[in-house]
N, C-alpha and C positions, 0 to 999 in steps of 0.2 A: 635206424635199421629197419629194413622192410621186413614184412611178416614171414616171407620164405627164409630170410636169414636169422630169424629169431631162434635162440638157443634154448634147449630144454633145461628147466631148473630142477636140480635134485636137492634134497635135504639131507643133511648128515646129523643124525642124533648122536651125540657124543658126550664124553665126560673128561674133563681136564685131568690129566695125569694118567690117562688110559693108553698104554702102549699100542693096543690094537687100533684104537681110534687114530692115534698119530700115524700108524702104517696106513690105514684106509685113506686118510686125507692126502697123504703123500702120493699114493697110487692114483687116486682120482685126478689129482693134479697132472699126473703123467698122461692121462687119457683126454684131458679137457680140450686141447686144440684139435686133436684128431677126430673126436666124436662131437665136438661142438655142443658142449653143455657147460653150464654154470652150476655152482652148488653154494649152499648156505650151511652155516653151522648152527645147531641148537644144542645148547648145554642142558642136558636133562636134569642136572642137579639144581637148576635155576627155576624149575617148574615142578612142583609136587606131583601133579598127574603124570607128566612124562617120566618122572622118576620111577614111580610105581609100574608104569606101563613097559618101560625099557630097561629097568635097572640092572638086570643080568645079561641083557642082549646087546649092549653098545659094542661097537658102533652098528648103527642101523642106517641104512641108506633107503631113502624113499622118494618116490615120484608122486607128488601129490599125496593121495591117501594110500597108494600102492607101494608096499614094501618090496624093494628089489632083492635085498640080501641083508644079512647082518654077520657080524664078527669078521668075516673075510670078504674081500672083494671078489665077485665071480665075473670074470671078464666076459664070458659068453652071455650071461644074463644081461650085463651092462650093454653089450653091443646089440644084442636083440631088442631090448627095450628102446634104445636110442634110435635104431634104425627102422624098426617097424611100429613103434608106438604101442 
């Protein structure tokens, strides 16, 4: 894959059994091909520091250190971040 074709990688901080997390993941999947990004899942309950940081806020979608949104997908923010960096 050439650098110009590289996809942006997002991180989804989630919790197993969280219905909002499941919804966020499903919605992100719907936008992946169009907006050309990948994402990885990080279970906050597997990391004590992340659990303290995000306990009441999951799901959290981040791009590097920048949190894009939490709880619900914000399509406008997602599009703006991926199109303009």
